[in-house]
C-alpha positions in Angstrom: 10.2 -13.9 24.5 9.9 -10.5 23.9 11.3 -10.1 20.3 9.2 -13.1 19.2 5.9 -11.7 20.6 6.4 -8.6 19.3 7.4 -10.3 15.6 4.3 -12.4 16.1 1.8 -9.4 17.2 3.1 -7.3 14.2 2.2 -10.0 11.8 -0.9 -10.8 13.5 -2.1 -7.4 14.1 -1.8 -5.9 11.0 -4.4 -3.2 10.5 -7.8 -4.3 8.6 -8.0 -0.7 7.8 -4.5 -1.2 6.1 -5.9 -4.3 4.8 -9.3 -2.9 3.4 -7.4 0.3 2.1 -5.0 -1.8 -0.4 -7.8 -4.2 -1.6 -9.5 -1.3 -3.1 -6.5 0.2 -4.4 -6.2 -3.3 -6.0 -8.5 -3.5 -9.4 -8.5 -5.9 -12.2 -6.5 -3.6 -13.9 -3.4 -4.5 -12.1 -1.2 -7.0 -13.3 -0.2 -10.1 -11.7 3.1 -9.0 -11.0 2.2 -5.7 -9.7 -0.3 -7.7 -7.0 2.8 -9.6 -6.3 5.0 -6.5 -5.7 2.2 -4.8 -3.9 1.9 -7.6 -0.8 5.9 -8.0 -0.7 6.0 -4.3 -0.4 3.5 -4.4 2.3 5.0 -7.4 4.2 8.0 -5.1 4.7 6.6 -1.8 5.3 4.1 -3.5 7.9 7.0 -5.5 9.6 5.6 -9.1 8.7 8.7 -9.8 6.9 10.0 -11.9 9.5 10.3 -15.8 10.2 11.7 -18.6 12.7 14.0 -19.9 9.7 17.2 -19.3 8.3 17.2 -16.6 5.4 19.6 -17.1 2.8 22.5 -14.1 3.1 21.2 -12.3 0.0 17.8 -11.9 1.2 18.7 -11.5 5.1 18.6 -8.1 6.3 20.6 -8.9 9.3 18.0 -7.9 12.0 17.3 -10.7 14.5 14.8 -11.1 17.1 15.4 -14.0 19.0 15.3 -16.7 16.4 13.2 -14.4 14.1 15.0 -13.6 11.3 13.9 -10.8 8.6 14.3 -11.1 5.0 13.3 -8.9 1.9 12.2 -10.0 -1.6 14.9 -9.8 -4.1 15.0 -9.8 -8.1 14.8 -13.8 -9.2 17.6 -15.2 -10.4 15.8 -18.1 -12.1 16.7 -19.0 -15.8 14.4 -20.4 -18.4 16.7 -23.3 -18.5 16.5 -23.7 -14.5 12.7 -24.0 -15.1 12.6 -26.7 -17.2 15.0 -28.6 -15.3 12.3 -28.2 -12.4 9.3 -28.9 -14.8 11.6 -31.9 -15.8 11.8 -33.3 -12.2 8.3 -32.9 -11.0 7.0 -34.3 -14.5 4.6 -31.2 -15.1 4.6 -28.3 -16.8 4.0 -25.2 -14.6 1.6 -22.5 -15.2 3.1 -19.4 -17.3 1.7 -17.1 -14.9 3.1 -18.9 -11.7 6.4 -19.0 -14.0 6.3 -15.2 -14.2 6.1 -15.3 -10.6 9.4 -17.6 -9.9 11.5 -15.7 -12.6 10.1 -12.0 -10.7 11.2 -12.0 -7.3 12.6 -14.5 -4.5 10.6 -14.2 -1.4 10.0 -16.2 1.9 6.4 -15.4 2.2 3.8 -14.1 -0.3 0.4 -13.6 1.5 -1.8 -12.6 -0.5 -5.4 -12.2 1.3 -5.8 -16.1 2.7 -3.3 -17.2 -0.2 -0.2 -18.0 0.8 2.1 -18.9 -1.8 5.1 -21.8 -1.2 8.3 -20.1 0.0 10.7 -19.0 -3.0 14.4 -18.6 -1.8 17.0 -17.3 -3.7 19.2 -20.7 -2.3 17.4 -24.2 -3.2 14.2 -23.0 -4.4 13.9 -25.9 -6.7 14.5 -28.5 -3.9 11.9 -25.9 -1.9 9.3 -26.5 -4.3 9.7 -29.7 -4.8 9.5 -30.6 -0.9 6.1 -28.5 -0.6 4.7 -30.1 -3.7 5.6 -34.0 -2.9 5.2 -33.4 0.9 3.2 -36.5 1.1 -0.5 -37.3 2.8 -2.8 -34.9 0.9 -0.3 -34.0 -1.7 0.4 -37.2 -3.1 -3.7 -37.4 -3.2 -4.1 -34.3 -4.4 -1.5 -35.0 -7.7 -2.8 -38.4 -8.0 -6.2 -36.5 -9.3 -4.2 -34.2 -11.4 -4.2 -31.0 -9.2 -0.8 -29.6 -8.5 -0.6 -27.6 -5.1 1.3 -24.2 -5.0 0.0 -22.1 -2.3 -1.5 -22.9 1.3 -5.1 -21.2 2.1 -5.6 -20.1 5.2 -5.1 -22.9 7.9 -7.5 -25.3 6.3 -6.6 -25.7 2.7 -4.5 -25.4 -0.7 -4.9 -23.9 -3.6 -4.0 -26.4 -6.6 -3.8 -26.0 -10.2 -5.8 -28.5 -12.2 -3.2 -30.0 -15.2 -6.3 -31.5 -16.8 -7.7 -28.2 -17.5 -5.6 -25.6 -19.5 -6.6 -22.9 -21.6 -5.2 -21.4 -24.8 -2.3 -19.7 -23.1 -1.2 -22.7 -21.3 -2.8 -21.4 -18.0 -4.7 -24.1 -15.3 -7.5 -23.5 -13.8 -7.3 -22.9 -10.0 -9.0 -25.0 -7.2 -9.5 -24.8 -3.5 -9.0 -27.9 -1.4 -10.3 -28.1 2.0 -8.8 -30.3 4.6 -11.5 -31.7 5.9 -12.9 -32.2 2.8 -10.2 -34.0 1.1 -12.1 -35.7 -1.8 -13.6 -32.5 -3.1 -12.4 -29.7 -4.6 -13.9 -26.2 -5.4 -13.4 -24.4 -8.4 -11.9 -20.8 -7.9 -10.9 -19.5 -11.4 -9.6 -20.2 -14.8 -6.2 -18.7 -14.3 -3.8 -17.8 -11.0 -4.3 -14.2 -12.0 -8.1 -14.2 -12.4 -8.4 -16.4 -9.1 -6.4 -13.6 -7.0 -8.4 -10.7 -8.4 -11.4 -12.9 -7.2 -9.7 -13.4 -3.7 -9.2 -9.6 -3.4 -12.3 -9.2 -4.7 -14.3 -11.4 -2.1 -13.1 -9.3 1.0 -12.0 -12.1 2.7 -9.2 -11.8 5.5 
């Protein structure tokens, strides 16, 4: 129990000062992948890279506290052909920016402010994503309206791509869906990168 409590508290008590300092260091000049790396590195440095679930061997550190296993992000093994296979299976073309994340790093958790990307393990990543996307209930409702979920938002919503709104670069607009208002979606930004910049600039924690 002590191990579990320690890990949970470490996650919950990551200092507000640290978060503010990191946000101030992040500017609109940072690339999408620089933002991803910054927050993945922070999860490791602050010791919040632990989950109560099995971790792929090549991502596991070997450190365990009761049922909580520590993991590290690793370089992605995702190939273009595997991405095309996934797109065929889900019947949708993914955002180029989102695909760049999938081909950049594997992670068990990627939390950027309130945005918690669906996990991307090194083993079974396609099945993991499909399970998240087609989880049922609200996911089916969203897909039926042309919205593809790809991240949790805090504990009450989802970030989704609007697959009906695509720019000249192939990027989809990002919308916020609220569990308590299932028939309404709020526009966030015109691309994933700009949506993350807006989230960081908002100061929400």
